[in-house]
LOLOLO-722034 format. One record per residue (C-alpha): residue in one letter; x, y, z. Coordinates in steps of 0.5 Angstrom, whole numbers, padded with zeros to 4 digits, always signed. Layout:
<recs>
AXYZ...
</recs>
This chain:
<recs>
X-0251+0114+0144X-0250+0116+0137X-0245+0113+0133X-0242+0120+0133X-0241+0120+0140X-0239+0113+0140X-0233+0115+0135X-0231+0121+0139X-0231+0117+0146X-0227+0112+0143X-0222+0117+0140X-0221+0120+0147X-0221+0113+0150X-0215+0112+0145X-0211+0118+0146X-0212+0119+0154X-0211+0112+0156X-0208+0114+0162X-0213+0119+0165X-0220+0117+0168X-0223+0117+0161X-0221+0110+0161X-0225+0108+0167X-0231+0111+0164X-0231+0109+0157X-0228+0102+0158X-0234+0098+0160X-0236+0100+0153X-0231+0097+0149X-0229+0089+0150X-0227+0087+0144X-0222+0091+0140X-0219+0089+0133X-0214+0092+0128X-0212+0099+0128X-0208+0102+0122X-0204+0108+0123X-0199+0111+0119X-0198+0105+0115X-0197+0101+0121X-0201+0095+0124X-0203+0095+0132X-0207+0091+0136X-0211+0093+0142X-0211+0100+0145X-0205+0099+0149X-0200+0098+0143X-0202+0104+0140X-0202+0108+0146X-0195+0106+0147X-0193+0108+0140X-0195+0115+0141X-0192+0116+0148X-0185+0115+0144X-0186+0120+0139X-0184+0127+0140X-0190+0131+0140X-0195+0134+0146X-0201+0135+0142X-0206+0131+0137X-0212+0134+0133X-0216+0129+0131X-0222+0129+0126X-0227+0124+0125X-0229+0124+0117X-0234+0118+0117X-0237+0113+0122X-0241+0107+0120X-0245+0103+0125X-0249+0097+0124X-0251+0091+0127X-0246+0085+0128X-0250+0080+0132X-0257+0081+0133X-0258+0076+0139X-0252+0079+0142X-0254+0086+0141X-0247+0088+0139X-0245+0093+0134X-0240+0093+0129X-0237+0100+0128X-0232+0103+0123X-0229+0110+0124X-0225+0113+0119X-0221+0120+0120X-0215+0124+0120X-0209+0125+0126X-0206+0132+0126X-0199+0132+0130X-0197+0139+0132X-0190+0137+0129X-0193+0134+0122X-0194+0138+0116X-0200+0134+0113X-0205+0130+0117X-0205+0122+0117X-0211+0118+0116X-0213+0112+0120X-0219+0107+0120X-0221+0103+0126X-0226+0097+0126X-0229+0095+0133X-0234+0091+0136X-0239+0095+0141X-0242+0090+0146X-0248+0091+0151X-0245+0093+0158X-0246+0088+0163X-0243+0081+0166X-0248+0077+0162X-0246+0074+0155X-0251+0071+0151X-0247+0068+0146X-0242+0064+0151X-0248+0061+0155X-0251+0059+0149X-0245+0055+0147X-0244+0052+0154X-0251+0050+0154X-0250+0046+0147X-0244+0044+0150X-0246+0041+0157X-0253+0041+0157X-0255+0039+0150X-0252+0032+0150X-0254+0030+0157X-0261+0032+0155X-0260+0028+0149X-0258+0022+0153X-0264+0022+0158X-0269+0023+0152X-0266+0017+0148X-0266+0013+0155X-0274+0014+0156X-0275+0013+0148X-0272+0006+0149X-0275+0005+0156X-0282+0006+0152X-0281+0002+0146X-0279-0004+0151X-0285-0003+0155X-0289-0003+0149X-0286-0010+0147X-0287-0013+0153X-0294-0011+0153X-0295-0014+0146X-0292-0020+0149X-0297-0021+0154X-0303-0019+0150X-0302-0024+0144X-0301-0022+0137X-0301-0015+0134X-0306-0013+0129X-0300-0012+0124X-0297-0019+0125X-0298-0020+0118X-0295-0014+0115X-0289-0015+0120X-0288-0022+0117X-0288-0020+0110X-0283-0014+0112X-0278-0019+0115X-0278-0024+0109X-0277-0018+0105X-0271-0015+0109X-0268-0022+0109X-0268-0022+0102X-0266-0015+0101X-0261-0013+0107X-0258-0020+0109X-0251-0016+0110X-0255-0011+0115X-0252-0010+0122X-0255-0015+0127X-0258-0013+0133X-0258-0018+0140X-0264-0021+0142X-0268-0018+0147X-0267-0021+0154X-0271-0025+0159X-0271-0026+0166X-0274-0033+0168X-0277-0034+0162X-0281-0027+0162X-0278-0022+0157X-0276-0015+0160X-0277-0008+0157X-0270-0006+0158X-0263-0011+0158X-0261-0010+0165X-0253-0010+0163X-0255-0005+0157X-0258+0000+0162X-0252+0000+0167X-0247+0001+0161X-0251+0007+0159X-0251+0010+0166X-0244+0008+0166X-0243+0012+0159X-0247+0018+0162X-0243+0018+0168X-0237+0018+0165X-0239+0023+0160X-0241+0028+0165X-0235+0027+0169X-0231+0029+0162X-0235+0035+0162X-0234+0037+0169X-0226+0035+0169X-0225+0038+0162X-0229+0044+0159X-0233+0046+0166X-0227+0049+0169X-0225+0053+0164X-0232+0056+0164X-0232+0057+0171X-0225+0061+0170X-0228+0065+0165X-0234+0066+0170X-0230+0068+0176X-0226+0073+0172X-0232+0076+0169X-0235+0077+0176X-0229+0079+0180X-0226+0084+0175X-0228+0091+0174X-0230+0093+0167X-0224+0097+0166X-0219+0091+0168X-0223+0087+0163X-0222+0092+0158X-0214+0093+0159X-0213+0085+0159X-0217+0084+0153X-0212+0090+0150X-0206+0087+0152X-0208+0080+0150X-0208+0083+0143X-0215+0079+0141X-0215+0076+0134X-0220+0079+0129X-0225+0074+0128X-0229+0074+0121X-0235+0070+0123X-0241+0067+0119X-0237+0067+0112X-0241+0063+0106X-0237+0058+0103X-0241+0053+0099X-0248+0053+0096X-0250+0046+0097X-0251+0047+0105X-0253+0053+0109X-0247+0052+0113X-0242+0058+0115X-0234+0058+0117X-0231+0063+0122X-0223+0065+0120X-0219+0068+0126X-0213+0072+0123X-0209+0078+0126X-0209+0082+0119X-0213+0087+0116X-0216+0087+0109X-0213+0088+0104X-0207+0085+0106X-0200+0088+0105X-0197+0085+0100X-0190+0085+0103X-0192+0082+0109X-0191+0074+0110X-0197+0070+0109X-0198+0065+0115X-0199+0058+0115X-0207+0056+0115X-0210+0051+0120X-0217+0048+0118X-0220+0045+0124X-0226+0040+0124X-0229+0039+0130X-0232+0033+0133X-0239+0031+0136X-0241+0024+0134X-0243+0027+0127X-0249+0030+0130X-0248+0035+0135X-0243+0041+0135X-0242+0048+0133X-0236+0052+0131X-0237+0058+0136X-0235+0053+0141X-0228+0052+0139X-0227+0060+0139X-0222+0059+0145X-0218+0054+0141X-0218+0058+0135X-0216+0064+0138X-0210+0060+0142X-0208+0057+0135X-0208+0064+0132X-0204+0067+0137X-0199+0062+0136X-0198+0065+0129X-0203+0061+0124X-0209+0063+0121X-0215+0059+0123X-0221+0057+0119X-0227+0053+0123X-0232+0051+0119X-0239+0048+0121X-0241+0042+0117X-0248+0038+0116X-0250+0034+0122X-0254+0028+0122X-0260+0027+0121X-0260+0034+0117X-0255+0030+0112X-0251+0024+0112X-0244+0023+0112X-0243+0024+0105X-0246+0031+0106X-0241+0033+0112X-0235+0031+0107X-0238+0035+0102X-0238+0041+0106X-0231+0039+0109X-0228+0039+0102X-0232+0046+0100X-0228+0049+0106X-0221+0046+0103X-0223+0049+0096X-0225+0056+0100X-0219+0056+0104X-0214+0055+0097X-0218+0061+0094X-0219+0066+0099X-0214+0065+0105X-0209+0070+0102X-0214+0075+0103X-0214+0074+0110X-0206+0073+0111X-0206+0066+0110X-0202+0062+0105X-0206+0058+0101X-0200+0053+0099X-0199+0051+0107X-0206+0049+0109X-0206+0044+0115X-0212+0040+0117X-0214+0038+0124X-0220+0034+0127X-0222+0032+0133X-0226+0025+0134X-0231+0025+0129X-0228+0031+0126X-0221+0027+0126X-0225+0022+0122X-0228+0027+0117X-0221+0030+0116X-0218+0023+0114X-0224+0021+0110X-0224+0027+0106X-0217+0026+0104X-0217+0019+0102X-0224+0020+0099X-0220+0026+0095X-0214+0021+0093X-0219+0016+0091X-0223+0021+0086X-0216+0024+0084X-0214+0017+0082X-0220+0015+0078X-0219+0022+0074X-0212+0022+0073X-0210+0014+0072X-0211+0009+0067X-0212+0004+0071X-0218+0006+0074X-0221+0004+0081X-0228+0000+0080X-0234+0002+0084X-0233-0001+0091X-0239-0004+0095X-0242+0001+0099X-0238+0007+0097X-0241+0014+0097X-0243+0018+0091X-0238+0022+0088X-0236+0028+0092X-0239+0035+0089X-0233+0039+0091X-0226+0036+0089X-0219+0037+0091X-0212+0034+0090X-0210+0032+0097X-0203+0032+0096X-0203+0039+0093X-0208+0042+0097X-0206+0040+0104X-0199+0039+0107X-0201+0035+0113X-0206+0032+0118X-0206+0033+0125X-0212+0028+0128X-0214+0028+0135X-0217+0022+0138X-0221+0020+0132X-0225+0014+0129X-0222+0011+0123X-0225+0004+0123X-0233+0004+0123X-0234-0003+0124X-0229-0004+0130X-0232+0002+0133X-0239+0000+0132X-0237-0006+0136X-0234-0002+0141X-0240+0002+0142X-0244-0004+0142X-0240-0007+0148X-0241+0000+0152X-0249-0001+0150X-0249+0006+0147X-0250+0004+0140X-0257+0005+0139X-0256+0012+0142X-0250+0014+0138X-0252+0017+0131X-0246+0013+0128X-0249+0007+0125X-0255+0011+0122X-0250+0016+0119X-0246+0011+0116X-0252+0007+0113X-0252+0001+0117X-0249-0004+0113X-0242-0008+0113X-0240-0005+0106X-0242+0002+0108X-0238+0001+0114X-0232-0001+0111X-0233+0004+0105X-0233+0010+0110X-0227+0008+0114X-0221+0011+0111X-0216+0005+0112X-0221+0000+0109X-0223+0004+0103X-0215+0005+0102X-0214-0003+0102X-0221-0004+0098X-0218+0001+0092X-0211-0002+0093X-0214-0009+0092X-0217-0008+0085X-0212-0003+0082X-0204-0001+0082X-0205+0006+0084X-0200+0008+0089X-0204+0012+0094X-0197+0015+0098X-0196+0020+0092X-0203+0022+0093X-0204+0023+0100X-0201+0028+0105X-0194+0026+0107X-0194+0028+0114X-0199+0025+0119X-0199+0026+0127X-0204+0022+0131X-0205+0025+0138X-0209+0020+0143X-0210+0020+0150X-0209+0013+0153X-0215+0014+0158X-0220+0015+0153X-0226+0011+0154X-0230+0014+0148X-0225+0012+0142X-0220+0007+0144X-0213+0009+0142X-0212+0003+0138X-0216+0007+0133X-0210+0012+0132X-0205+0006+0132X-0208+0002+0127X-0209+0007+0122X-0202+0010+0123X-0200+0003+0121X-0204+0002+0115X-0201+0009+0112X-0194+0008+0114X-0193+0000+0113X-0198-0001+0108X-0198+0005+0103X-0191+0008+0105X-0193+0015+0107X-0186+0018+0109X-0188+0021+0116X-0193+0019+0120X-0193+0019+0128X-0197+0017+0134X-0197+0020+0140X-0200+0017+0146X-0202+0022+0152X-0201+0019+0159X-0208+0020+0163X-0211+0024+0158X-0219+0022+0156X-0223+0024+0150X-0225+0031+0152X-0219+0033+0156X-0215+0032+0149X-0219+0038+0146X-0221+0042+0152X-0214+0042+0155X-0212+0046+0149X-0217+0052+0150X-0212+0054+0156X-0206+0058+0153X-0202+0057+0159X-0203+0050+0161X-0197+0045+0160X-0201+0041+0155X-0202+0047+0151X-0195+0048+0150X-0193+0041+0148X-0199+0041+0143X-0196+0048+0140X-0189+0045+0140X-0192+0038+0136X-0196+0043+0131X-0190+0047+0130X-0186+0041+0128X-0191+0038+0123X-0192+0045+0120X-0184+0046+0120X-0183+0040+0116X-0189+0040+0112X-0186+0045+0107
</recs>
């Protein structure tokens, strides 16, 4: 089908929406974005049809003046179509221009993009667990074999390296000694094996009770709905316009997506919306912005412009690299969000799990950097501190509030918690945070504030955002709720942040707290939007 045929068919689809043409053409159009017509903005076919139906005319003449088609996402086979033309009404003396931009997806029930994301969300963590378990078993079996056969040919080298490690890294995280059964070293600690399997089962259970029902609901809708019905549903739900894969930093090859209902350029007379910058979790080593598209769409429908960036994951980079990406996303939002209908003076940061840590750490790190830049009483270097940030911003000016979901804020305490669960060797946290006690403290936002406050008289409450909301499930077995309670206490009682609040959600687990807000009509989503709206309203 040529671009001309697509354009003509699309125009006929709009202006004959109640005829049989809709059923014939609907399978082609699954994701419709903004239509600008007669200086008014409409989302979806149904709204423009309703508007046209109320006008006093009997016939419309349309002329396509330009139609541009180009690939939008090669792996999905989608095409970005831009149609420009003129509408001539029988009672109007002059034609009116219109412009339409929309995505054309391949016909059929398959959705590569969705299933690819679900693979990364569900099966990839399970595969990583199994691979780590097999590597751990192989290493333990090798250690047992060396114990039976006697000295290793590398004995002298190892003894030297041990001597060096004692002198150079005495503060390195200590490992528990290997277990013995009746005096014989066993390749695997039986308790750790049980803990790892328990953690794996709980992880799978969290997925089964969290994201999988949403995926099944989506698949069921795809199977039982006719293409025409799906098209009508998408039009009526007024899906937001997602601008994907925007480059926001030159340092790392990462991109961001922005969800907005506004056309560009934005009408100067239209009010700008609050901006939510969402940082996803994934143990600092997994995740993708594409997985959180349903959450971003729900927040956008609630009246926000939503930005979801990717960031550098371990082992590609360390936590410093991820924090640089988060800071770069803040600067990008400050500079460009107005072009997409967002208010650069009302940016709110939101993060889940490791993303909550990155949000809190980015704000504290920026506050420390701002204090060193502007204060006479400069803060001396902190043991284990990260290198200076590449992207700098004033957190009090740039960010109005922080909304943190089940985040990690004390790395040392969480490492002990992971060790008790037997997953400290599987988790990337220890390696991502540089594996020493000093580095753990310098990468914990609350502890970093304390260390800096002990060596200077800087008033950090004047540098940090004044609105903090901590949401944590009381059934969270991955990150204990005391993490949120402790950091909240540090902010409120030790540093005088004016508005900080912790809400413990009854019966909510680590995955539930994020998967629950991907379903728009759920009770949890309704309450979540109320909490977010309350924070956004008071953080002016």
